[in-house]
N, C-alpha and C positions, 0 to 999 in steps of 0.2 A: 553568460546570460546577464540580461538586463532587464533588473528589477518591474515589471507593471506599470502601466501610467494610472493615474487616479480619474484620471480621466481622458477622455480621446486626444483635449485638444495640449493635455501637460505632457514635456519629454520627459522620457524615463530620468529615474535617477542613478545614479550611477558610480556613487559615490559608498565611500570604505569608508565607518561607523566603527569606532572604537570595539574590538570582539567585547570588552567587559558586556559594555550593556547589555548583549542578548541575556543574561540571567540576570542581569538586576530587575529588585523589585521594583516596581510603581509605589508610591506614596501617599498612603489612601488619607484624607481629612473627611474628617468626622461629615457627616451624614448629613445633610441641610432640613430641614424639614417639609413634607413635601403640601403645595400647593390644591388640597382636597375638599375642602368646606369642613375638614376638622380642628378643632384649633390644637396644637402642639407644641410641647415646649421641646428644645433645641439645646438637650445635656451628653451632644455628640461631642463637642469638640470643649478643652480642656479653656475656654477661656471664662470672663467678669461673666454674669449675668448685669449688672453697674456699668454704665456706662461713666468713660472718667473725670472726676471729680471739678468741680468748675474752675477752680483755679488754673487748671492744667489744660482741660481745653483751652483758656481762656488763653497761653500761652499758644497751644498750637494754629488759634486760628489767627492768633497776630503776625505769627511766624511766617505765615502762609503772602505778607505784603510786600514778602522781597522773596516771593517762589522765581524772579527772573534769573536771583541770580543764584552762583551754586552755593551749597551749606559751608557754613566751615568743614577741611577734610579736616583739619585735627579734633574739631569738639572739643578745642582748649576748655570753654568752661565746664563742660557737663565732665570732662574727664577728672578737670583739676577738681570739686564737687564728688565726683567719685572716690578719689582718691584719699582727697579729705574722709570720706567712710569709710573706705577700707584698711585707711594705716599707711599707703605706698604714696611713689612716685608718680602722678599723672602721667607716666610716660608705658607703667607698665597697666592702662586700663587700657583694651583695644575692644574695641566699637565694630557693631555691623547691624545688620538691619536681622533682629533675631539673634538668642542662643543658637536655632540651629545651622546661623551662618557664620556666626564666630567658631562654632567645632566642625562649619568646614573650615574653615581658617585651617584653623588646629590638626586638621588631616595634610591638608597641603602642605602645611610648614614643618611636619617632620616624616611621613608617612611616603615614601616610596616604591614602584613599582612592586607588587611583590609582597612588600611589609604588611607585616600584622598589627592586627586590632583586635586586643578582647578587649568586649563587652559584656552585658550582663542581656538574658531573651529569656521570657520577651521581657522589654524593654524599650524605650522611647524610639518609634517605627521610624525614624531618621537616616541612625547609627550605622547600619549596613547597609543603607542607600551611598549613603554621606561615605564610603569606607570604600565602595568598589568600585566606585564615581570617577573615584581617582586614583584607581588602578590598584588600590591594600585587599590585602586580605581580612575581611572579615572574622571574628571567634567567638562567635556568638557560644555561650555558657551559659546553661538550661538555671532559671532562679527553684529554690527549694521548694517543696511541699506548699510552701505557709507565704510564697509569694516572693523569698527575700532573695537579695544578692549569695549565690557562695563564695562566697570568699575564697575559701581552700580549694577549691576548683579553677576559679578565675588564676590568682595565681600559680597552680601547678600549667595553667592553659600559656604560662610564658615560654617562650621559646626564644634563641637569637636575633627571632627575624621579625618579633614584636617591636614594636616603635612605640603604643600610646596604648591604657586603659582607659576606656570611659566608666564614670562610676555614677549614677542615678539617683538620687536621695531625694526626697524621695523619691520612689523608682516610679515611674511613669510607664505600666495602668496598674499595677495591680498595688500602687502606694505604700508597704513599709520604708521604712529608712535605716542606715545604718549611725549607727553609736560610732563614737572621737575615739572609743577603743576597740576598736572594731579597724576602722581605718588605719588609725597610725599600727595593728599588729601587721595588715595586710600590707603596708609602705614597706616594714619588714624585712618581706619575704618579696621587694620588686628590684629591680635592680634601679640602680640615680643613673643610669641614661634611657627611662625609658618614661614616657609623661604619662603621669596618672592624673586626668581631668577630672572633676566633682563637680556634677552639672543641679546645678540644685536650680531647678528654672520652679521649684515647689515648696521652697524655705519658707515664707512666708506662711504657708499653711502649718506648718510644724508646730507643737507644743514647746512651746521656747524653754520651758524648764531642761526638755533635753533633746535642743535643737545640735547638730554636728558643729562641733568647733572648728573652724571650719582653717579662720584666722593665724590660728595658735599653728594645726596643720601648718599653713600653706606659709606662716615663717619657720617652721622647725623643717620646712622641704625644698631644696631644689628644683624634683621635678615633680613639684605638683602646679596645675593651673585650674581657677575657679570659674566654673562657667555662671552667669545670670542674666534675668531678660525681665524686660518692663511690660513684657505680653500679661501675666497673668491677673497678680494682685492691682496693681496699676489700671489697666484692662487701656494698655496701650496695643493690643493685639494686632489692630488692622493698622495700626504708626511702623512698627515693625522696624523695635530697636533693643539691642540685645549687648553684651560684654562680655569680655572677661579680666579676669586677675591674673597679671604674670608677669613671671621674673623678670628680669629686666631683658634679657640673648632670645629669651622665646616669643617675651613682649613684643620686639624689635623684628623678627622673624614673623610675628604675626601681620605687622602693621608693613609690608615686607607682600605680602599674599591679599592681603582681602580687595576687596572691589573701589577703589579711590570714592570718593564724596558714597557713601553706602549708606548713611546715617544722613536725613534727610533733616533737614530746619527744623520740619512741624515736630521731628522724631525727638528732635536731640532739645527742642522746646520745651517740648511737655513732659520727655523724662526729668529734664530740669528740674520742671515749676514741681514733680509727685517727689522730690528731695526736700523741701522745702519744710520746715519745721510743722509749718500749720497741715500743708499736704498730707506729711509722713504722719501726724495724730490720728486724720482724717482714714487714711491706711489703714492704719492698725486696729483703731475699730471695725474696719472692713471685714483684716483679717480676723479676729476674736468671733465675728456673727457666723466666718464659713466653718471655722471648729467646732463652734457648738453646736451650728443646723449639720456637722461633717456627723460630732458625737451624737448627734438625734436621730438621725438617718441608720446611722452603724445599730445603737445600741435598737433601735426598731428590728431591723432587717434580721438579727441575731435573736429575736426574743421570739421573729416568725420560723425560729428553725435555720436559718443560714448558718453559714462557716468559713464567713468572710478576711479576706487578710485584715492585719491591723495599720487602715491606710493612717498616713500625715499629709496627704494631699489635700486639694480640693475633691477628692471624686472619690466612689465606691469601687471596688471590682467584683463584677463576678467571677468565678472558676467555674463556667459551667461546660467545657469541655464540649464536644464534637455539639450541641443545643445552643450552641454559644449566635448560633444565624437566628434559630426557632424563637428563640427569646428575645433576641430583636428586634423578631419580627410581630411575637405578639405583644409587646412595649410601643410600638406605631400605629398597632390600630388601634393603640387607646389611648393616642394623643402622650407619649413621648418617645423621643430620638436620641438614639443610646449608640454606641460603640461599639463595635463587634470586633473580636481581633479571631479571625481566623474561626481554628477550630479550638481557642484555648480561655475563650473569655470573652465580657463586657464590663463598658465603664460609663459609669452615668457621674457627671459634674453636678457636683453641690451647687444649688440655684438658688433661686426663692424658692420662698414656701412648697407655695401651690403646685412646683414642678417638683421637687421634691416629697413633699404626698402621694402625689400622682407613682411617684415611682414605687414609695412603701404599698400602695393601695395594690398597684401590678404586681408586687413581688410577694405579696398573700397570696392574688388570684392564683399565680401559676402556680404556687406552691400548692394548691387547691385542682388540678386540672388533673 
């Protein structure tokens, strides 16, 4: 029996889609601000409220002059710079359109039909989508009450079908992070043929004194791959560029499955410019400001009586359960667009002081309702 047509003049579609798509959740992006006359701050997406710094913007604009040409498919200059940054060969850098795309490449490289991928939940919303869309089986492991990875439960969830484990630190959307000791203990319990991806999209916002020692972890473990992005602190979310630091065999495999020319010329140029010393110093000052503002917001919320996870990202998380949607609507009516996660919680990105002050005022008013 054919499916009904969308319009009378359109032919019926009798194509066969993959059965895996039937139960696949759709990715839900941060809600945009409504255009109804109310001035709203959009803090529903973990993007920078600041534009790229001037030198980075200028590099991206200059690259448009050659936009009639394909970009360097090897992204050699950028990979050389990233190789120096991470102390690896340039061939060990795999680039694509954001770390989410690199995660998809990773799934394609190591996960076959029916293979399992263990990941924390709630965590980055794209994880189960990427796994399921490529025929794998997501194995979500609930977070602890504190919004942290339950590493013992994740280790116990590994089976003979497990090909990949995803660790998100700091965890999006809850905010807690993993320590070097925790990760090392976890890796000791993981079979060496299972890839462990450490997704550090929010690493730059972490307290530098306690940030995960991923460089040493990577050197010590041949099954570890690191995921990074230029979308957050660098403010290049709209240009879409991220990368993996992988050991040689996996790096080659990522190159085999990625979309050719995925990293555009403006994105490559902007990413390269953001690695220059002056730009890196300015970005660190921005990170310091975000860390200080996050501390201020968390302290203010806790003074109001909120019990929130200890965030190391550029966001805070309200574990409101079934009242999550209600809180998001309450904030929206008062000029703040938040990100609700079903019946789990609500995330607010740290932004300009005015937006953060509005968050504090809304949170205080909510507690008095």
